[in-house]
N, C-alpha and C positions, 0 to 999 in steps of 0.2 A: 504493500500500500504506500509506504514511504517513497519507494522508487518511482511508483506511478505518479505521485503528486509532483515530485521533483522534475520528472520528465515533461509533464504537462506544463509546468511553470517555465521551463527552459524553452519549450516549443513556442509557448505563447509569447515569450520575450523576443524570440527570433522573428515571429510573425509581425510583432508590433514595430520592431526596428527596421525590418527589411521589406515588409509588405508581403502579401500572398504571392505565391507562384503556382502556376497551373501544373498539376501532376498529370502523368500519362493516363489517358482514359477520361479526362475531364470533358464533360459535354460542352457544346458550343454556348448554350445559354448561360451555363455556370461560368465558363471562361469569360464571357462578356461581362457578367456582373462582378467578376474579380479584378477587372481592370482598374487602374488608379483613378480615383475620383476626387476632385477638389470642390468643396462647397464654400462659397463666399457668404459670410454672415455679417450683416450690418445692424448696429444698434446704437442707441444713445444711453446716457446715464451710467451704465455699468462698463467696467473695463474687462480685458481678457482674463485677468486673474480670477474674476468672479465666476468664470465659466471653465476654469482650468480643470477642475475635478470632473465635471460632466463630460467635457470633451475627451479627457483621458480615458474615462470609463467606456465611452462610445468607441473610441479608436481600438480599445482592447477587444471589442466584439467585432469590429469591422476595420482591420488594419489597412485596407486599401483606400479608406476614405479619410481625406485630410480636410480639416475645417479651418478656414482662415477667418479669424474674427477681427472685425474692424469697428472701433468706436469713433463716432463722429460727434461734433458739437451740435447742440440742439439748434443753434442759429443757422447752421449750414445744412442740416440733415435733409429736410424735405426737398429743397432745391437740388441738392446733389443727387438724392435718390431718384427724383423724377427725371433728371437729365440722364442719369446712368441707365435707367430702364428704357428711356426713349432711344438711346444710342446702343442698345444691346450689350452694355458692359455692366449691367446692374448685378446685384447680389442674387444668390439662389434663395436665401432666407433673409428676411428683414423684420424689423419691429415697428409697429405703428400704434398710435393711440386707438383704443377700441372704438371711439366715436368716429374714427375715419375709415372704418372697415368697409362701409358701403361705398364711400368715395373711391377707395382703391380696388374695389371688387373686380373691375374689368381687367386689372393688371395681375390678378391672383389666380391660383388654381386651388380648388377646395381639396380637402382631405379625401383621398380615394378610399373606396370600400375595403380594399386589401392592398398589401404592399409586398413586392417580391424582393427578397434580400438573400444573400449568401451567408450561411452560418457554418462554422466548423463543428462537425459531428464526430464523436468517437466511434470507431468501428473496429471489428475484429474480436476474436476470442482469445487466442494465445498472444498474438502480436497486436497490441493496441496502436491505432494511429488516428489522427484527426483528418477527416476527409471533408472537402467543401460540399455543401448541400444547398440547393436552391429551395427556399421555403416561401410559401404564400401565407402571410399572416394577416388576420382580420384587423382593420384599424379600430380605434376606439369608436363605439357607436354613439349616436345622439343621446340616447337615454343614459349611457354611461358618463357622458360629459355632464349632463344635468345632475347626476348623482355624485360625481367626483368633486365638482367645483361648487362654489356658492351660487345661489340661484341666478344672479344677474348674468353670469358667464354664458349659460345655456341660451338665455334670451338674446344675448348680444352677438354670439359667434355662429349660431346656427341660422343660416339664411338660405333663401331659395337658390337652387341651382337648376338651370335649364339646359338639358342636353339637346342641342339643335339636331344632331344626327338621328337620335331616337325619338325626337319630338316629345320628350317627357320632362316633367318638373318634379323636383324632390328637395327635401331639406338636407343640407350638407354643412359640415363644419368648415369654416373659412379661416380660423385662427385659434390659437390656444395661448393662455397666459402663463407667465412665470410667477406673477405676483398680482396683488391688487392693493388699493388704498382706500381709506375712508376719511371723512372730514371730522375734525374734533375741535374742542375749545382750548386754545392756548391762553393762559392768563398770567399776568404779572403779579407775583405774590407780594412784592414790596408795595405796589400801589394799592392792593387790597388791604394790606396791614395798615397803611397810612389812613385809609378810609374807615378802618374799624370793621371790615367785612370778614367774617369767618369763612364762609363758603358761598359760591355763586349758586343762583337758582338753577334748577334743572329744566325750567319751563320758560319759553318765550313769553314776554308780556305780562308775567305775573307781577303782583304788587312789589314783591322783593326784587324782582328783576329790574323794575323801573327805579326803585329807590337806590339800589346799588349803582345803577348806571349814572344817576345824578351825582352821587357822592364821588365817583371816580372821574367825572368830567370837570375840567377847570377852564374858565375863560378869563381874559383880561377885561379892563374897563371898556374897551372898544368892541367886546364881544368875540374877539379872536380866540379860537380853541387852542389852549396851551397844552392841555392833557386830555386825551379822549378816553371815554369809558369803553367804547366799542367801535369797531370799524364796520359800519353798515350805512346804507343810504345812497351811495353813489356807485359808479361803475369803474371809471378809468383808474382811479387811485386806490382801488381795493383789490388785492389779489384774489382771484377766483370768485369775483362778485356774482357771476352767472351761476356758479354752483351753489353758493349760499342761498340765492333766491330760488333756485331749483329745489333745494332741500325744503325750504319753507312751503313752496307750492305743493310738493309731494306730501309733506306732513299734514297739510291742510285738506288733503283729499283731491287735489287737482292732478290731471294728466296733461303734461305739456304736449307731447306728441303720442298719439295712441298707436296700437299695434297695426292698424290699417294705414298708418302713415299720414294721419290727419292732425293738423294743429288743433288742440282741444283745450288749451289753458283758459280760454274765455267762456267755456261752456258752463252753464248752471247745472248743478247736480240735481237730479230728480228728487223731489220731496224736500229740497232745501230752498230757502228764500235768499240765498246769497251765492256769490260766485267765488269759489275757493282760490282760484288762480289770481283773480283781480285783487281779492282781499290780501293775499300774500304780497303782491307788489306794493300795495298801499302801506302795509305794515313795514316792509323793508324801506321804502322811500321816506317814511316819517323820521328816521334817524338822522337825515340830513336836512330836515325842515326846521328852521329856527323858531317857528311858531308852535312846535310840538314839545311836550314835556320830555320826550326821549331824545331830544336833539343832542348829538354827541359827535357829529362828523360833518364835513363839508368838502366841496370840490377843491378848496385851496390848500388842504392839508397834504403833506407829502405821502408817498406810497405807504400802505398799511404795514407791510413787513418792515420797512425802514423805520417807521414810527414805533413799532413794537420793539425792535432791536435797540432803539435809542432810549427805551424806558419811558416813553410818553404815551403809550397805548396800553390800556388795561386788558382788553380782550381782543384776540385775533382768532378768526376761524380759518383753519387750514388743514392740510394733509400731513401724513407722517414724514413726507420727504423734506419738510421744514426742519426736522430734528437735527440732521447733520449741518444744515446751513446755520442754524442758531448756535450750535456747538462751536462752529468754526469762526463765525463773525461776531457773536455776542457771548463769549464764554463766561462772562461774569453776570449775565442776566439771571435774575432769580425768578424762574417761571415754573409752571407745571401744566399738566394737560388733563382735561376731563372730557366726558362724552359731549357730543353736540346736543344743545337743548332740544326739547320736543314741545309739542303743544299740549298743555294740560287738559286731560279729559278726552283727548283724541284717540280714536282706535288705530290711527295710522302712525306706526313707528317707522321712520324712514331716515335714510342717510344717502349721501351721494357717493357712488363708486367711481374711481378713476384708475385706469390701468392700461398697459400696453399689451398687445398680443403678437405672437410670433407667426408670420405668414410665409407662404412660398410663392415665388414669382412664377407667373404663367410662362415666362421665357426661359426658365431654368431647364438645362439639359438633363438634370438629374432629379426629377420631381419625386420619385419614390424614395431616393436616398434622403432628400431634403425633408420630406414629411416624416420619414422614419426617425430622423434626428430630432425634429420638433416634438414628436410624441415621446421619445426617450427622455428629452430634457424637461418636458412640462407635466407629464402624467405619472412619472415614477416618484413617489414621495421622498425616497432617499436622495434622489438626484436634486429635486426641488429644495429639499432641506439644506443641502450644501450651498446652493445659490442664496437662499434666504439668510443663512448664517453669515455669508460673506458680505451681502449687501445691506443687511438689517432691514429687510422689507417684509411686508405683511403677506401671508400666504393667501392664495386663491383656492387652494385645496381644503376642503372642509375638515378633513381629519387632522391637518396640521394646525388649524386655527386654535383648537383647544390647548395645544402646547404653547402657543404664543400668548394666550390670555394671561399666563404667569410671568411674561416678560415685563420688566420694569418700564421700558420705554414703549413697547408696541402693544401692551396689554389693553389699553383703552381703545385703540384702533381695532384690535382683534374682536373685542366685545361687540362692536357695531357691524361686523362684516356680514352677518346673515341678513341684515335689514338694509344693506346698501345696494343701490342700483343706479345705472346710468339713466339719463333722461332724453338723450338725443337719438333720433332714428332717421336722420337725413343724410344728404350727400356732401354737405359743406360745413363741417363743424366750426371752422375758423370764422366763417361768415355768420353763423348762428350766435357765436360768442360776441362778435362785434355788434350784432343787432341788439342783443340784451343790454350791452353797455351803452349803446347809443340811446336806447329807450330810457335808461336810468338817468343819463346825463340830461336829456331833454326835460324829463319830469322835474329834475332838481332845479333847472333854470326857470321853469315855469310850470307850476303845479296845475294850472288851469288846462294844460294840454294833456292831462292824464289819460283820459279816454281815447283821445286821438292817437297818442303814442302807443297805446296798447294795440290799436287797430293796425298801426304801421308795423309793429313788431310781428303781429300775426301774419301780415302780408309778406314780410321779409323771410320769416321762417318757412312759409309755404313755398317760396321761391327756391329754398335750399333742399326741398324734398323731391 
């Protein structure tokens, strides 16, 4: 037994370092699949070291496949990606925000029902040897995606696929995530201590919520805000303003864009005498209205994240990706994190999900190999765990979330994962975000245009569908 193990280890080492070689009698299909393959993989945010263990494990299974990982800056990523795809020099695998999946769909190939790959199989009775064998392996099924990942993933990545040759339509997987993120409350403990506040309210608009906000907002004699209790009310100078507003809408029972691809945030709910989407916009906008009791923000204030890092903003709503930014740029800031507030008495517990998915280019010469690697990286808990430990990100796999609930930094975000979902179902996410911000800026300048701006937003969102 000891000799057998040592022999297999040595053989595996030789295969990894030198690649496979075709043996006598190897069939043509097997020989073809054993040829050297290079998969180019483009991403943002994470570096090659974060994927080192996953790529190493994959190459041990498939020594003939080489994965070239490239990290690009977010500022250049989309333009470089689109240019490369147009010029047939693009990557085989790349990463996009899940809200852009429909936008990129024409450039992608969905997960095939099964994948053909070569595996080394031990054969022989007296003399054992590893022999290449071509296997057809079923891909992860739609219902397995829904069971493996948090609910929003299945709704986001399983989209219609039309087979022009067969004249059929079916639901297929178009991307798979390495992680996900949820929105939480970042709060300055020093500003709370100075205001004599022990803890923040868990509910939007409660009496305690309003009282605490007033205590933590400071203005000079001219009415200029020197210290803000909370960053809400405008669009351009608040990080992820569109997501904060989307969370309020969803918690209030509104649907921004429904499953049929219709803009629905202005719809009145049957049996209710109010419009939950419009009420959420009005609630959000009040925080930048000087005539309201909750006034704590305006368009003249600097960016919300900058304000928070300067110690002049008590409450900031944001994702876990802010944690390393705050650690690097504001190391002495005394802050903590708690769950995103909810609406008291509401049956809707909701949060906003934000994440990227790994996709395969339609122009890739190695679609089976590319999708095989994506499945290997995203659906195997041990592989995903190595990535999460390296990047300090939140899992999209349900089984790993319970582990992360005990994490000092990610625990709060993990506790919200099962109720988090995306809100956009259109073809141009950037334009939708811009439309939300434009609406908020216009309302802030002139509140009398409120209804008009909501109609304009509805029209702009329709154009992106």
